[in-house]
ZAPA-115652 format. One record per residue (C-alpha): z, y, x. Coordinates in steps of 0.05 Angstrom, whole numbers, padded with zeros to 5 digits, always signed. Example, Ala and Ser with C-alpha at 12.3 -4.5 7.8 and 13.67 -1.06 7.14 Angstrom:
2
+00156-00090+00246 +00143-00021+00273 
//
This chain:
476
-00891+00523+00250 -00900+00480+00319 -00935+00425+00314 -00958+00407+00392 -00910+00440+00458 -00922+00401+00523 -00908+00424+00593 -00959+00398+00653 -00959+00403+00734 -01024+00440+00759 -01068+00420+00814 -01065+00480+00868 -01139+00485+00874 -01139+00518+00801 -01148+00586+00805 -01141+00643+00742 -01218+00653+00751 -01213+00570+00737 -01170+00567+00684 -01207+00627+00650 -01277+00587+00652 -01243+00527+00626 -01208+00564+00566 -01271+00602+00548 -01319+00525+00572 -01270+00490+00513 -01275+00541+00455 -01359+00544+00471 -01373+00460+00478 -01319+00457+00399 -01359+00410+00359 -01344+00438+00301 -01396+00507+00308 -01349+00544+00258 -01294+00536+00323 -01344+00579+00369 -01330+00648+00379 -01407+00687+00388 -01419+00734+00440 -01369+00721+00484 -01399+00748+00557 -01335+00744+00610 -01347+00780+00681 -01286+00775+00710 -01234+00812+00667 -01163+00786+00663 -01144+00825+00600 -01194+00816+00550 -01207+00808+00470 -01262+00761+00434 -01280+00754+00366 -01256+00790+00303 -01194+00780+00245 -01212+00708+00216 -01232+00673+00298 -01206+00702+00365 -01196+00688+00434 -01151+00735+00477 -01129+00741+00548 -01083+00780+00579 -01050+00773+00663 -00976+00790+00674 -00985+00804+00748 -00907+00811+00765 -00896+00734+00750 -00975+00715+00767 -00988+00677+00697 -01038+00686+00646 -01030+00676+00580 -01093+00659+00530 -01088+00653+00451 -01150+00630+00406 -01130+00632+00328 -01161+00614+00271 -01154+00641+00195 -01180+00581+00151 -01210+00591+00088 -01134+00545+00053 -01104+00597+00092 -01078+00568+00145 -01073+00602+00205 -01074+00553+00273 -01055+00590+00336 -01067+00538+00404 -01035+00579+00469 -01050+00565+00536 -00999+00596+00587 -01009+00582+00659 -00957+00607+00717 -00996+00599+00780 -00929+00616+00823 -00902+00548+00807 -00971+00519+00779 -00941+00501+00711 -00984+00500+00648 -00963+00499+00569 -01001+00484+00521 -00970+00492+00440 -01007+00486+00383 -00977+00523+00312 -00991+00527+00239 -00967+00580+00195 -00998+00609+00131 -01019+00669+00107 -00972+00679+00042 -01038+00658-00015 -01038+00588+00021 -01026+00535-00014 -00987+00489+00039 -01002+00423+00054 -00988+00363+00111 -01065+00388+00138 -01077+00335+00198 -01089+00365+00261 -01110+00340+00331 -01086+00350+00406 -01134+00411+00439 -01192+00374+00474 -01173+00433+00526 -01130+00370+00556 -01185+00322+00564 -01218+00373+00607 -01169+00386+00655 -01169+00300+00657 -01249+00310+00680 -01248+00356+00725 -01177+00330+00768 -01145+00390+00746 -01078+00351+00728 -01014+00329+00778 -00990+00259+00769 -00925+00250+00732 -00877+00228+00799 -00933+00172+00812 -00954+00168+00732 -01025+00184+00726 -01043+00233+00659 -01099+00208+00630 -01138+00203+00564 -01129+00132+00554 -01075+00072+00564 -01057+00050+00647 -01071-00037+00620 -01002-00076+00654 -01008-00145+00692 -00978-00186+00738 -01002-00151+00786 -00977-00086+00759 -00921-00103+00735 -00870-00058+00795 -00897-00004+00749 -00865-00016+00675 -00796-00042+00705 -00795+00020+00748 -00799+00052+00683 -00741+00017+00636 -00701+00008+00706 -00703+00087+00714 -00730+00083+00778 -00790+00140+00753 -00767+00210+00724 -00828+00225+00691 -00834+00289+00650 -00867+00260+00596 -00844+00206+00552 -00882+00126+00567 -00903+00078+00505 -00910+00026+00515 -00943-00029+00472 -00940-00113+00486 -00992-00151+00452 -00981-00180+00392 -00966-00257+00369 -01038-00273+00362 -01045-00235+00428 -01074-00167+00402 -01057-00089+00399 -01010-00071+00346 -01046+00000+00329 -01101+00028+00345 -01096+00053+00415 -01159+00094+00424 -01133+00142+00357 -01050+00133+00395 -01090+00164+00467 -01116+00205+00426 -01070+00227+00387 -01024+00243+00444 -01064+00258+00500 -01024+00302+00547 -00954+00283+00513 -00944+00219+00526 -00955+00153+00579 -00997+00096+00543 -00973+00037+00581 -01005-00029+00547 -00994-00096+00568 -01059-00137+00589 -01052-00208+00551 -00979-00234+00516 -00992-00301+00566 -00950-00261+00628 -00891-00245+00572 -00843-00290+00624 -00866-00253+00683 -00858-00188+00651 -00782-00193+00622 -00767-00236+00699 -00782-00159+00724 -00762-00127+00676 -00700-00148+00634 -00687-00187+00575 -00696-00124+00540 -00774-00104+00554 -00809-00094+00489 -00851-00166+00471 -00888-00196+00410 -00919-00134+00380 -00869-00080+00396 -00872-00012+00424 -00819+00025+00460 -00823+00102+00469 -00776+00104+00537 -00759+00182+00535 -00738+00227+00604 -00684+00261+00580 -00629+00208+00583 -00603+00232+00518 -00643+00196+00476 -00668+00139+00526 -00708+00087+00493 -00731+00069+00413 -00767+00006+00394 -00804+00003+00344 -00815-00076+00324 -00886-00103+00288 -00892-00137+00225 -00953-00164+00201 -00950-00134+00135 -00939-00063+00157 -00954-00012+00111 -01034+00005+00141 -01016+00054+00203 -00944+00068+00194 -00928+00037+00262 -00977+00089+00302 -00958+00149+00263 -00880+00126+00269 -00896+00128+00344 -00939+00185+00348 -00888+00233+00313 -00833+00214+00355 -00867+00234+00415 -00895+00303+00384 -00827+00316+00352 -00783+00301+00416 -00851+00345+00454 -00832+00412+00400 -00753+00402+00413 -00755+00416+00488 -00736+00479+00501 -00778+00525+00545 -00777+00576+00585 -00805+00641+00548 -00846+00652+00598 -00883+00599+00583 -00893+00626+00507 -00945+00671+00488 -00894+00725+00450 -00856+00717+00511 -00907+00735+00569 -00933+00798+00525 -00861+00823+00509 -00838+00809+00582 -00913+00851+00601 -00889+00903+00550 -00822+00915+00579 -00847+00918+00648 -00893+00973+00633 -00839+01014+00599 -00795+01003+00649 -00848+01029+00700 -00855+01089+00650 -00783+01103+00659 -00786+01100+00741 -00850+01133+00744 -00818+01188+00701 -00749+01189+00740 -00793+01201+00817 -00829+01257+00771 -00753+01289+00764 -00738+01276+00829 -00797+01307+00863 -00793+01369+00815 -00728+01392+00825 -00741+01468+00832 -00788+01448+00755 -00718+01419+00724 -00731+01447+00659 -00795+01431+00653 -00777+01351+00667 -00721+01355+00619 -00762+01374+00572 -00821+01325+00590 -00759+01272+00596 -00732+01288+00526 -00799+01269+00495 -00811+01205+00512 -00730+01179+00522 -00730+01181+00443 -00801+01140+00442 -00776+01102+00507 -00706+01077+00474 -00733+01065+00409 -00792+01018+00434 -00741+00989+00491 -00700+00954+00422 -00761+00945+00388 -00763+00894+00442 -00708+00862+00449 -00708+00849+00380 -00783+00821+00385 -00748+00770+00428 -00684+00757+00401 -00731+00748+00337 -00777+00699+00381 -00716+00651+00399 -00693+00661+00330 -00758+00620+00299 -00759+00579+00348 -00699+00566+00333 -00711+00562+00260 -00779+00507+00276 -00721+00453+00299 -00687+00464+00234 -00763+00459+00192 -00758+00371+00218 -00689+00382+00181 -00709+00422+00116 -00783+00397+00092 -00770+00350+00044 -00821+00359+00010 -00877+00333+00057 -00888+00272+00059 -00894+00284+00134 -00834+00318+00149 -00764+00282+00124 -00705+00312+00093 -00665+00273+00147 -00686+00226+00205 -00710+00145+00172 -00682+00100+00215 -00717+00036+00246 -00718+00000+00175 -00778-00009+00152 -00815-00008+00074 -00835-00071+00048 -00882-00040-00003 -00902+00028-00002 -00864+00082-00021 -00797+00044-00026 -00751+00075+00015 -00759+00151-00019 -00756+00107-00083 -00693+00078-00067 -00654+00144-00038 -00683+00181-00102 -00662+00123-00153 -00588+00130-00118 -00593+00206-00118 -00614+00204-00199 -00544+00156-00203 -00499+00201-00170 -00523+00261-00209 -00492+00223-00266 -00433+00227-00244 -00416+00300-00212 -00390+00348-00254 -00455+00402-00279 -00457+00467-00252 -00425+00442-00178 -00458+00456-00104 -00485+00385-00103 -00503+00371-00179 -00556+00435-00152 -00575+00405-00080 -00585+00339-00107 -00623+00356-00164 -00669+00398-00135 -00693+00345-00091 -00703+00293-00151 -00739+00349-00172 -00781+00368-00116 -00810+00300-00103 -00847+00252-00132 -00801+00204-00169 -00844+00140-00196 -00784+00101-00221 -00814+00046-00184 -00750-00010-00181 -00734+00005-00248 -00798-00016-00268 -00799-00074-00212 -00734-00089-00246 -00761-00093-00325 -00810-00138-00301 -00775-00188-00261 -00736-00189-00327 -00785-00203-00370 -00825-00261-00328 -00756-00291-00311 -00715-00290-00366 -00736-00355-00407 -00769-00378-00351 -00778-00456-00360 -00825-00478-00292 -00862-00442-00237 -00933-00434-00267 -00997-00401-00220 -00989-00355-00275 -00921-00322-00258 -00925-00349-00185 -00985-00296-00187 -00944-00245-00225 -00887-00249-00179 -00934-00246-00114 -00958-00178-00148 -00887-00151-00145 -00889-00162-00073 -00850-00222-00068 -00863-00290-00029 -00852-00359-00077 -00843-00414-00014 -00820-00499-00038 -00767-00527-00010 -00756-00598-00043 -00734-00594-00107 -00729-00507-00104 -00775-00451-00097 -00741-00401-00051 -00769-00326-00063 -00772-00279-00018 -00774-00205-00013 -00839-00194+00030 -00831-00241+00077 -00764-00216+00108 -00720-00281+00104 -00666-00234+00094 -00675-00226+00018 -00677-00299-00015 -00662-00322-00079 -00671-00388-00094 -00688-00424-00171 -00699-00498-00192 -00781-00519-00192 -00753-00554-00266 -00699-00507-00314 -00660-00568-00326 -00644-00565-00242 -00624-00496-00231 -00548-00485-00232 -00569-00415-00269 -00599-00391-00321 -00662-00356-00325 -00618-00290-00338 -00578-00305-00277 -00648-00313-00231 -00672-00242-00248 -00601-00211-00242 -00601-00233-00163 -00671-00210-00150 -00655-00148-00175 -00588-00136-00139 -00616-00154-00086 -00688-00141-00075 -00701-00080-00131 
//
């Protein structure tokens, strides 16, 4: 499964030898000993293989297209196969970097985290990366002040045709960052530009320069190069599940990179297939030239050609099939984002901008609705099979039912808001505030979900059961 993909413009000063040396330096300086291939000794070869079956590095040159392709593969103890590809086109001076994960048959599939290649940091440090239409590609965030506000203004108004997405991070109400910027920059290096507001006191100046649509007060915006995707907004909320905003923004950017179509010659399989096809084509040409040069020995040439023709035809068909299979695998990879509902980090459908008010809320709501729908469907129908598979494939804890039952137990015989009752309600994720003769009960400080209850039972127009019913219908 393709996890990370980016395409970067490289400075003309990088030679083929520079590129290969940098790849070897990347491996040999890896901080984890188990990732280093022992005994690498490079003497200028453009086609060479290092390592063994479980940890190897291969370099190939496709001279017809002036391309150097590199693959680094590691087979982990848990059966996961990690492939990192660097495809450098020296005619276009562009570098494709792709990280892929697959599994052996015996492997236990998990949602293991991954890191973007440190190779990008080396490119930045050695000054090999070209600016993205004026935007430097950095490992840290661009700090935006009133002095350089024109940079974000150019992005928001579409005056820069940037190739990578731009992530703009505004300061929160208390003038802090809504996410861990160091982690965001580390996870998105080479995949996006990170622009961060230096001080929220500049809000008015920023809005004047960029327009009222610019993010403020901790909101994060992603500005995609693709006009069809445009601009995504992710609001900041203080009571957000820890790390959720960071993960949401990072996943949206990485998903964009993975789903972009790139030329076959910017993939390891594509370069290998084209190289093999060219070699066989060249061999076929040589045989044809030999036939023309040896007209007087035609019978002998025919025998030689017949021996090779079937083999060449068979191999050409195999190459065409490999190319077709490779394209199918790329399409299958895109479909995986929508199919792997069993993984918490890859939902069966893409979640919108409505955020969870407590951990697991949205998943539990969907699974409860699936369970309710099953009771209304005909047994043995396609819909019944699909919904039951979803329900059985996810850890359904029935949290909503538990919360409703708890609310009923606490408020059915309501006789006043004691400290103990208030504590129990807050444990369910509710917030209680005083308002004259009444209390207002909110779900996680969200004013959209509010129920009013009298401070003394004699002042309420609803009995305890009615209050229970209202809370459970609106909030759970």
